[in-house]
Backbone as numpy.savetxt, mean C-alpha at the origin, in Angstrom:
# Nx Ny Nz CAx CAy CAz Cx Cy Cz
0.26 -6.60 42.59 -0.80 -6.88 41.62 -1.24 -5.62 40.89
-1.35 -4.53 41.65 -1.73 -3.25 41.05 -0.68 -2.81 40.03
0.59 -3.05 40.35 1.69 -2.69 39.44 1.58 -3.46 38.13
1.28 -4.77 38.23 1.17 -5.59 37.03 0.02 -5.11 36.15
-1.10 -4.77 36.76 -2.27 -4.32 35.99 -2.01 -2.98 35.33
-1.40 -2.05 36.07 -1.24 -0.68 35.58 -0.16 -0.56 34.53
0.97 -1.21 34.75 2.12 -0.98 33.89 2.39 -2.11 32.88
1.73 -3.24 33.01 1.97 -4.34 32.08 0.68 -4.72 31.34
-0.36 -5.08 32.10 -1.57 -5.55 31.44 -2.29 -4.44 30.67
-2.41 -3.23 31.23 -3.14 -2.16 30.57 -2.55 -1.79 29.21
-1.24 -1.54 29.08 -0.70 -1.23 27.74 -0.90 -2.38 26.75
-0.73 -3.62 27.24 -0.93 -4.77 26.34 -2.38 -4.84 25.87
-3.31 -4.65 26.81 -4.74 -4.70 26.46 -5.12 -3.59 25.50
-4.59 -2.38 25.73 -4.88 -1.25 24.84 -4.39 -1.55 23.42
-3.18 -2.09 23.32 -2.62 -2.42 22.00 -3.45 -3.50 21.31
-3.81 -4.55 22.04 -4.56 -5.65 21.44 -5.95 -5.22 20.99
-6.63 -4.43 21.81 -7.96 -3.94 21.43 -7.87 -3.07 20.18
-6.88 -2.17 20.16 -6.71 -1.31 18.99 -6.39 -2.10 17.74
-5.52 -3.09 17.86 -5.14 -3.92 16.72 -6.34 -4.69 16.17
-7.12 -5.28 17.07 -8.28 -6.06 16.65 -9.32 -5.17 15.98
-9.57 -3.99 16.54 -10.58 -3.10 15.98 -10.16 -2.56 14.62
-8.88 -2.21 14.44 -8.42 -1.73 13.14 -8.50 -2.83 12.09
-8.20 -4.07 12.48 -8.35 -5.19 11.55 -9.82 -5.39 11.19
-10.69 -5.21 12.19 -12.12 -5.37 11.96 -12.66 -4.27 11.04
-12.12 -3.06 11.18 -12.60 -1.93 10.40 -12.13 -1.99 8.95
-11.11 -2.78 8.65 -10.69 -2.97 7.27 -9.50 -2.12 6.88
-8.95 -2.42 5.71 -7.73 -1.76 5.24 -7.95 -0.30 4.89
-9.14 0.07 4.39 -9.34 1.45 3.97 -9.29 2.42 5.14
-9.51 1.93 6.34 -9.49 2.81 7.51 -8.09 3.32 7.80
-7.07 2.65 7.33 -5.69 3.07 7.61 -4.88 3.29 6.34
-5.44 2.99 5.18 -4.69 3.13 3.93 -5.13 4.40 3.21
-6.16 4.29 2.37 -6.65 5.46 1.63 -7.78 6.08 2.44
-7.43 6.90 3.41 -8.43 7.42 4.34 -9.20 8.58 3.74
-10.53 8.52 3.88 -11.38 9.67 3.59 -11.45 10.52 4.85
-12.16 11.66 4.75 -12.31 12.51 5.94 -13.06 11.78 7.04
-14.02 10.94 6.67 -14.77 10.16 7.65 -13.86 9.13 8.32
-13.03 8.44 7.52 -12.10 7.47 8.08 -11.13 8.14 9.05
-10.63 9.32 8.67 -9.69 10.04 9.53 -10.34 10.42 10.85
-11.59 10.88 10.79 -12.31 11.25 12.02 -12.44 10.05 12.94
-12.83 8.90 12.38 -13.02 7.70 13.19 -11.71 7.26 13.82
-10.62 7.28 13.05 -9.32 6.85 13.58 -8.87 7.78 14.71
-9.09 9.09 14.55 -8.70 10.04 15.60 -9.52 9.82 16.87
-10.84 9.67 16.72 -11.70 9.45 17.89 -11.37 8.11 18.53
-11.17 7.10 17.71 -10.84 5.78 18.25 -9.51 5.81 18.99
-8.52 6.53 18.42 -7.22 6.64 19.09 -7.32 7.31 20.45
-8.17 8.34 20.53 -8.35 9.02 21.82 -9.05 8.11 22.83
-10.09 7.41 22.39 -10.84 6.54 23.30 -10.01 5.36 23.76
-9.22 4.81 22.86 -8.53 3.57 23.18 -7.33 3.80 24.11
-6.78 5.03 24.09 -5.65 5.32 24.98 -6.09 5.92 26.31
-7.39 6.13 26.47 -7.91 6.75 27.70 -7.56 5.97 28.97
-7.58 4.63 28.97 -7.25 3.91 30.21 -5.81 4.08 30.67
-4.93 4.50 29.79 -3.54 4.73 30.21 -3.49 5.88 31.22
-4.42 6.83 31.09 -4.46 7.99 31.98 -5.44 7.76 33.13
-6.65 7.27 32.83 -7.69 7.17 33.84 -7.81 5.80 34.49
-7.15 4.80 33.90 -7.15 3.42 34.41 -8.52 2.74 34.26
-9.46 3.33 33.47 -10.76 2.72 33.28 -10.76 1.94 31.97
-10.19 0.77 32.02 -10.00 -0.04 30.82 -11.34 -0.53 30.25
-12.25 -0.95 31.11 -13.53 -1.49 30.65 -14.35 -0.47 29.88
-14.48 0.74 30.43 -15.28 1.79 29.78 -14.64 2.20 28.45
-13.31 2.34 28.45 -12.62 2.73 27.22 -12.79 1.67 26.15
-12.73 0.40 26.53 -12.91 -0.68 25.56 -14.32 -0.66 24.99
-15.31 -0.39 25.85 -16.70 -0.32 25.37 -16.86 0.79 24.33
-16.35 2.00 24.63 -16.47 3.11 23.70 -15.72 2.82 22.39
-14.58 2.18 22.50 -13.80 1.86 21.31 -14.55 0.89 20.41
-15.13 -0.14 21.01 -15.91 -1.10 20.24 -17.14 -0.43 19.63
-17.78 0.46 20.40 -18.96 1.17 19.88 -18.60 2.02 18.67
-17.47 2.72 18.75 -17.02 3.55 17.62 -16.74 2.69 16.39
-16.12 1.56 16.61 -15.83 0.65 15.49 -17.11 0.14 14.87
-18.11 -0.18 15.68 -19.38 -0.67 15.16 -20.10 0.43 14.36
-20.06 1.66 14.86 -20.67 2.78 14.14 -19.98 2.98 12.79
-18.65 2.86 12.80 -17.88 3.00 11.54 -18.30 1.93 10.54
-18.41 0.69 10.99 -18.81 -0.40 10.09 -20.21 -0.18 9.55
-21.11 0.32 10.41 -22.48 0.58 9.97 -22.52 1.67 8.90
-21.77 2.76 9.13 -21.73 3.84 8.15 -21.06 3.37 6.85
-20.05 2.51 6.96 -19.39 1.99 5.77 -20.35 1.17 4.92
-21.20 0.37 5.59 -22.20 -0.40 4.86 -23.22 0.53 4.20
-23.65 1.58 4.93 -24.63 2.50 4.37 -24.06 3.27 3.18
-22.76 3.57 3.24 -22.14 4.36 2.16 -22.06 3.59 0.85
-22.20 2.26 0.92 -22.19 1.45 -0.30 -23.55 1.48 -0.98
-24.61 1.63 -0.18 -25.97 1.63 -0.72 -26.20 2.90 -1.54
-26.85 2.76 -2.68 -27.09 3.90 -3.57 -27.90 5.00 -2.90
-28.79 4.63 -1.97 -29.66 5.61 -1.32 -28.87 6.59 -0.47
-27.78 6.12 0.15 -27.02 6.98 1.07 -25.66 7.39 0.53
-25.30 6.86 -0.64 -23.96 7.10 -1.17 -23.68 8.59 -1.38
-24.65 9.32 -1.92 -24.44 10.74 -2.21 -24.31 11.57 -0.93
-24.91 11.08 0.16 -24.86 11.82 1.42 -23.56 11.56 2.16
-23.13 10.30 2.19 -21.99 9.91 3.01 -20.66 9.94 2.26
-20.72 9.97 0.93 -19.49 9.97 0.13 -19.41 11.24 -0.69
-18.20 11.78 -0.82 -18.01 12.95 -1.66 -17.52 12.51 -3.04
-17.99 13.19 -4.07 -17.61 12.85 -5.44 -16.30 13.54 -5.80
-15.56 13.02 -6.80 -14.31 13.66 -7.22 -14.56 15.09 -7.71
-13.59 15.96 -7.48 -13.68 17.35 -7.90 -12.71 17.59 -9.06
-13.22 18.11 -10.17 -12.39 18.35 -11.35 -11.52 19.58 -11.11
-10.20 19.42 -11.32 -9.25 20.52 -11.16 -8.72 21.02 -12.50
-8.59 20.12 -13.45 -8.14 20.47 -14.81 -9.01 19.71 -15.79
-9.48 20.42 -16.81 -10.27 19.78 -17.85 -9.76 20.26 -19.21
-9.30 19.30 -20.03 -8.80 19.62 -21.36 -7.69 20.68 -21.33
-6.78 20.54 -20.39 -5.64 21.46 -20.29 -5.96 22.79 -19.66
-7.18 23.00 -19.19 -7.59 24.26 -18.59 -7.88 24.07 -17.11
-7.27 24.91 -16.29 -7.46 24.81 -14.83 -8.85 25.27 -14.46
-9.54 24.47 -13.66 -10.89 24.80 -13.19 -10.77 25.52 -11.85
-10.90 26.85 -11.90 -10.72 27.65 -10.68 -11.77 27.33 -9.63
-12.99 27.03 -10.06 -14.05 26.68 -9.11 -13.71 25.38 -8.38
-13.14 24.42 -9.11 -12.72 23.18 -8.48 -11.59 23.40 -7.48
-10.68 24.32 -7.80 -9.60 24.63 -6.86 -10.15 25.22 -5.57
-11.12 26.14 -5.70 -11.71 26.75 -4.50 -12.44 25.72 -3.67
-13.15 24.80 -4.34 -13.89 23.76 -3.62 -12.94 22.82 -2.89
-11.80 22.53 -3.50 -10.82 21.63 -2.89 -9.88 22.34 -1.94
-9.95 23.69 -1.92 -9.12 24.51 -1.04 -7.63 24.29 -1.29
-7.24 24.28 -2.56 -5.81 24.23 -2.90 -5.51 25.37 -3.87
-4.27 25.82 -3.86 -3.86 26.91 -4.73 -3.30 26.36 -6.04
-3.10 27.27 -6.99 -2.53 26.87 -8.27 -1.13 26.31 -8.07
-0.35 26.94 -7.19 1.01 26.46 -6.94 1.01 25.05 -6.36
0.06 24.76 -5.45 -0.03 23.42 -4.89 -0.43 22.41 -5.95
-1.34 22.81 -6.84 -1.74 21.91 -7.94 -0.56 21.63 -8.85
0.19 22.67 -9.22 1.36 22.47 -10.09 2.39 21.58 -9.41
2.55 21.75 -8.10 3.49 20.90 -7.36 3.08 19.44 -7.39
1.78 19.18 -7.21 1.29 17.80 -7.27 1.49 17.20 -8.65
1.28 18.00 -9.69 1.50 17.52 -11.05 2.97 17.18 -11.28
3.87 18.03 -10.79 5.31 17.77 -10.97 5.73 16.51 -10.24
5.20 16.32 -9.03 5.53 15.12 -8.25 5.15 13.86 -9.03
4.04 13.93 -9.76 3.58 12.77 -10.53 4.20 12.71 -11.92
5.09 13.67 -12.25 5.80 13.63 -13.53 5.08 14.33 -14.66
4.19 15.28 -14.34 3.46 15.99 -15.38 3.71 17.49 -15.24
4.76 18.02 -15.85 5.12 19.43 -15.64 4.25 20.42 -16.42
3.56 19.97 -17.46 2.82 20.87 -18.33 1.32 20.66 -18.17
0.61 21.70 -17.74 -0.84 21.61 -17.56 -1.54 21.33 -18.88
-0.98 21.84 -19.97 -1.62 21.68 -21.28 -1.66 20.21 -21.72
-0.83 19.37 -21.12 -0.80 17.95 -21.49 -1.86 17.13 -20.77
-2.56 17.75 -19.82 -3.50 17.01 -18.97 -4.91 17.09 -19.53
-5.50 15.95 -19.82 -6.89 15.90 -20.27 -7.83 16.15 -19.10
-7.55 15.48 -17.96 -8.37 15.69 -16.76 -7.56 15.37 -15.51
-7.69 16.23 -14.51 -7.11 15.99 -13.19 -8.21 16.19 -12.16
-8.35 15.26 -11.25 -9.42 15.33 -10.26 -8.87 15.11 -8.85
-9.49 15.78 -7.89 -9.22 15.53 -6.48 -10.15 14.43 -6.03
-9.57 13.28 -5.67 -10.39 12.13 -5.26 -10.85 12.28 -3.82
-11.72 11.39 -3.40 -12.29 11.44 -2.05 -11.21 11.30 -0.98
-10.14 10.59 -1.30 -9.06 10.38 -0.34 -8.11 11.57 -0.24
-8.31 12.59 -1.09 -7.42 13.75 -1.09 -6.30 13.65 -2.10
-6.19 12.54 -2.78 -5.14 12.38 -3.80 -5.63 12.94 -5.13
-4.67 13.38 -5.94 -4.99 13.93 -7.25 -4.66 12.89 -8.32
-5.66 12.53 -9.11 -5.46 11.59 -10.21 -5.39 12.37 -11.51
-4.54 11.91 -12.44 -4.28 12.64 -13.68 -4.45 11.71 -14.87
-5.17 12.18 -15.88 -5.29 11.48 -17.16 -4.70 12.38 -18.23
-3.68 11.87 -18.95 -3.02 12.67 -19.97 -3.80 12.65 -21.27
-3.54 13.67 -22.09 -4.12 13.70 -23.43 -3.52 12.57 -24.27
-4.27 12.13 -25.26 -3.87 10.95 -26.03 -2.57 11.16 -26.80
-2.27 12.41 -27.19 -1.08 12.64 -28.01 0.20 12.77 -27.20
0.09 12.76 -25.86 1.30 12.88 -25.04 1.46 11.71 -24.06
0.47 10.85 -23.99 0.60 9.71 -23.10 1.59 8.71 -23.68
2.16 7.83 -22.83 3.11 6.83 -23.32 2.49 5.94 -24.39
3.29 5.58 -25.38 2.83 4.73 -26.47 2.46 3.35 -25.95
1.32 2.85 -26.35 0.84 1.54 -25.93 0.97 0.54 -27.07
1.18 -0.76 -26.76 1.27 -1.76 -27.83 0.06 -1.76 -28.76
-1.13 -1.51 -28.23 -2.32 -1.52 -29.08 -2.34 -0.36 -30.06
-1.57 0.73 -29.76 -1.47 1.83 -30.71 -0.79 1.38 -32.00
0.07 0.37 -31.88 0.80 -0.16 -33.04 0.20 -1.48 -33.52
-1.00 -1.78 -33.02 -1.68 -3.04 -33.36 -0.83 -4.25 -33.01
-0.14 -4.14 -31.88 0.71 -5.23 -31.42 0.04 -5.95 -30.25
0.27 -7.24 -30.17 -0.25 -8.03 -29.05 0.83 -8.14 -27.99
0.59 -7.54 -26.84 1.57 -7.58 -25.76 1.51 -8.91 -25.02
2.64 -9.32 -24.49 2.68 -10.55 -23.70 1.87 -10.35 -22.42
1.20 -11.39 -21.94 0.44 -11.25 -20.70 1.35 -10.85 -19.53
0.82 -10.01 -18.67 1.58 -9.60 -17.49 1.81 -10.81 -16.58
3.06 -10.98 -16.17 3.40 -12.11 -15.31 3.98 -11.60 -14.01
3.45 -12.06 -12.91 3.95 -11.68 -11.59 4.84 -12.81 -11.06
6.14 -12.55 -10.85 7.02 -13.59 -10.32 6.47 -14.15 -9.01
6.58 -15.45 -8.86 6.02 -16.14 -7.69 7.16 -16.49 -6.73
7.17 -15.92 -5.52 8.25 -16.23 -4.56 8.21 -17.70 -4.14
9.37 -18.34 -4.17 9.48 -19.72 -3.73 10.33 -19.84 -2.47
11.26 -18.89 -2.29 12.08 -18.83 -1.06 12.19 -17.38 -0.64
11.92 -17.11 0.62 12.08 -15.78 1.19 12.87 -15.90 2.48
14.01 -15.21 2.53 14.87 -15.25 3.73 15.19 -16.68 4.14
15.51 -17.52 3.17 15.94 -18.89 3.46 14.81 -19.86 3.75
13.55 -19.41 3.75 12.42 -20.27 4.05 11.66 -20.59 2.76
11.42 -21.88 2.51 10.70 -22.30 1.32 9.21 -22.03 1.50
8.58 -21.42 0.49 7.15 -21.14 0.53 6.43 -22.36 -0.06
6.01 -23.25 0.82 5.45 -24.54 0.41 4.21 -24.39 -0.47
3.30 -23.48 -0.11 2.05 -23.37 -0.86 2.28 -22.89 -2.29
3.32 -22.07 -2.49 3.60 -21.61 -3.85 4.18 -22.74 -4.71
4.98 -23.60 -4.09 5.48 -24.77 -4.82 4.32 -25.67 -5.23
3.39 -25.87 -4.32 2.23 -26.71 -4.63 1.38 -26.07 -5.72
1.25 -24.75 -5.69 0.47 -24.04 -6.70 1.05 -24.26 -8.10
2.39 -24.33 -8.18 3.07 -24.53 -9.47 3.22 -26.00 -9.83
2.71 -26.88 -8.96 2.86 -28.33 -9.16 4.34 -28.72 -9.25
5.15 -28.09 -8.40 6.57 -28.39 -8.32 6.87 -28.97 -6.94
8.03 -29.63 -6.84 8.43 -30.17 -5.54 9.81 -29.62 -5.16
10.26 -29.98 -3.98 11.54 -29.47 -3.50 12.71 -29.99 -4.33
12.58 -31.19 -4.86 13.64 -31.74 -5.70 13.87 -30.84 -6.91
12.78 -30.41 -7.54 12.91 -29.49 -8.69 13.54 -28.17 -8.24
13.13 -27.67 -7.08 13.66 -26.41 -6.58 15.16 -26.51 -6.33
15.60 -27.60 -5.71 17.02 -27.76 -5.43 17.83 -27.86 -6.72
17.26 -28.47 -7.74 17.95 -28.55 -9.03 18.11 -27.15 -9.64
17.09 -26.34 -9.48 17.17 -24.97 -9.98 18.25 -24.17 -9.24
18.36 -24.40 -7.94 19.32 -23.66 -7.13 20.76 -24.04 -7.45
20.97 -25.24 -7.98 22.33 -25.69 -8.32 22.96 -24.77 -9.36
22.14 -24.15 -10.22 22.67 -23.23 -11.23 23.30 -22.00 -10.58
22.93 -21.74 -9.32 23.50 -20.61 -8.57 24.48 -21.09 -7.51
24.93 -22.36 -7.64 25.88 -22.97 -6.69 25.32 -22.96 -5.27
24.02 -23.20 -5.14 23.36 -23.25 -3.83 22.74 -24.63 -3.68
23.06 -25.30 -2.57 22.48 -26.60 -2.34 21.51 -26.55 -1.16
20.95 -27.69 -0.82 19.94 -27.77 0.22 20.45 -27.29 1.58
21.74 -27.43 1.80 22.30 -27.10 3.11 22.53 -25.63 3.35
22.54 -24.81 2.31 22.79 -23.38 2.54 21.68 -22.50 1.96
20.44 -22.91 2.23 19.30 -22.10 1.80 19.27 -20.74 2.50
19.91 -20.63 3.66 19.91 -19.37 4.40 20.58 -18.25 3.61
21.37 -18.61 2.60 22.01 -17.60 1.76 21.00 -16.90 0.85
19.86 -17.54 0.63 18.89 -17.03 -0.34 17.99 -15.97 0.31
18.09 -14.74 -0.18 17.18 -13.69 0.27 15.84 -13.82 -0.42
15.88 -14.08 -1.73 14.65 -14.26 -2.51 14.93 -15.15 -3.71
14.07 -16.14 -3.91 14.08 -16.95 -5.13 12.67 -16.94 -5.67
12.51 -16.51 -6.93 11.17 -16.35 -7.50 11.08 -17.04 -8.85
9.94 -17.66 -9.09 9.65 -18.33 -10.36 9.35 -17.28 -11.41
10.07 -17.32 -12.56 9.89 -16.30 -13.58 9.05 -16.81 -14.75
8.81 -15.92 -15.71 7.92 -16.23 -16.84 8.49 -17.31 -17.75
9.81 -17.51 -17.71 10.43 -18.51 -18.57 10.39 -19.90 -17.96
9.91 -20.01 -16.72 9.81 -21.31 -16.09 11.00 -21.67 -15.24
11.91 -20.73 -15.01 13.06 -20.94 -14.15 12.93 -20.06 -12.92
13.98 -20.00 -12.10 13.93 -19.13 -10.93 15.05 -18.10 -10.99
14.74 -16.92 -10.50 15.72 -15.86 -10.30 16.05 -15.81 -8.82
17.36 -15.73 -8.51 17.79 -15.83 -7.12 18.59 -14.60 -6.72
18.26 -14.07 -5.55 19.04 -12.99 -4.92 19.55 -13.53 -3.59
20.85 -13.42 -3.36 21.44 -13.96 -2.14 22.01 -12.85 -1.28
22.37 -13.22 -0.05 23.00 -12.26 0.85 24.52 -12.33 0.80
25.05 -12.97 -0.24 26.50 -13.09 -0.40 27.07 -11.75 -0.83
27.99 -11.16 -0.04 28.54 -9.85 -0.40 29.31 -9.85 -1.70
29.76 -11.02 -2.18 30.49 -11.07 -3.45 29.58 -10.78 -4.63
28.25 -10.80 -4.39 27.31 -10.45 -5.46 27.39 -8.96 -5.79
27.97 -8.18 -4.87 28.07 -6.74 -5.07 29.53 -6.37 -5.34
30.06 -6.89 -6.41 31.44 -6.66 -6.76 31.66 -5.22 -7.20
32.93 -4.82 -7.24 33.27 -3.50 -7.71 32.95 -3.38 -9.19
32.59 -2.19 -9.62 32.27 -1.97 -11.02 31.44 -0.72 -11.18
31.31 -0.21 -12.40 30.58 1.04 -12.60 29.12 0.98 -12.18
28.52 -0.23 -12.26 27.10 -0.36 -11.89 26.90 -0.40 -10.39
27.97 -0.56 -9.62 27.87 -0.66 -8.16 28.43 0.57 -7.46
28.68 1.65 -8.22 29.20 2.87 -7.62 28.17 3.48 -6.67
28.62 3.92 -5.51 27.78 4.59 -4.54 28.39 5.95 -4.20
27.68 7.06 -4.49 28.22 8.39 -4.23 28.55 8.58 -2.75
29.60 9.36 -2.50 29.97 9.73 -1.13 30.21 8.54 -0.24
30.86 7.51 -0.78 31.18 6.34 0.04 32.56 5.86 -0.32
33.05 4.94 0.48 34.38 4.39 0.25 34.40 3.42 -0.91
33.16 2.89 -1.29 33.08 1.89 -2.34 33.98 0.70 -2.01
């Protein structure tokens, strides 16, 4: 019984408690982490793994839940205008109108070379082209280009662009997404008719990696059939047998 608790139940319980608490704390705690989020995750990670060493699962779970509750309380307070300036840091300007702000660099503790590297990674090699670059609360650098070097927009030519359309998945890994069919007011009969254009019938849906509803009202299909990757200049792979 001791063996089951120590080597089976304890790791499972630690994982489940950690999973539940991270879900409770929200996506920002693990995605775009601020310094406060990082501190909480580090402390929570230490507390939650403590029973693996000390075998005190109950105490570790209590501290982990307490840390999560404190995090949620501070997150709520940081939204309120009264506490926002205290608990949240404002963006730091690094470049303004093509000129590097040395004071902002010192405040953010980054060098000119690191700033230039971040700009190159984002595709902006020339500082003079940058209207404003800021260090955000998450530590990421956001860049706004000057109007004369930014990509041309349809509105610059007084053109009306087509509305952005997000393809809607109808089949993923051979499984039909029923709710998406219902959302489009379509049925399986319509879907099977669409698949016939790709020589796919109801019996071999497993061949379909992805089928998505497109802006034209039809479906685009990607299959796992290796013949889809025929020889040709567009399928060349460097350093391979091809």
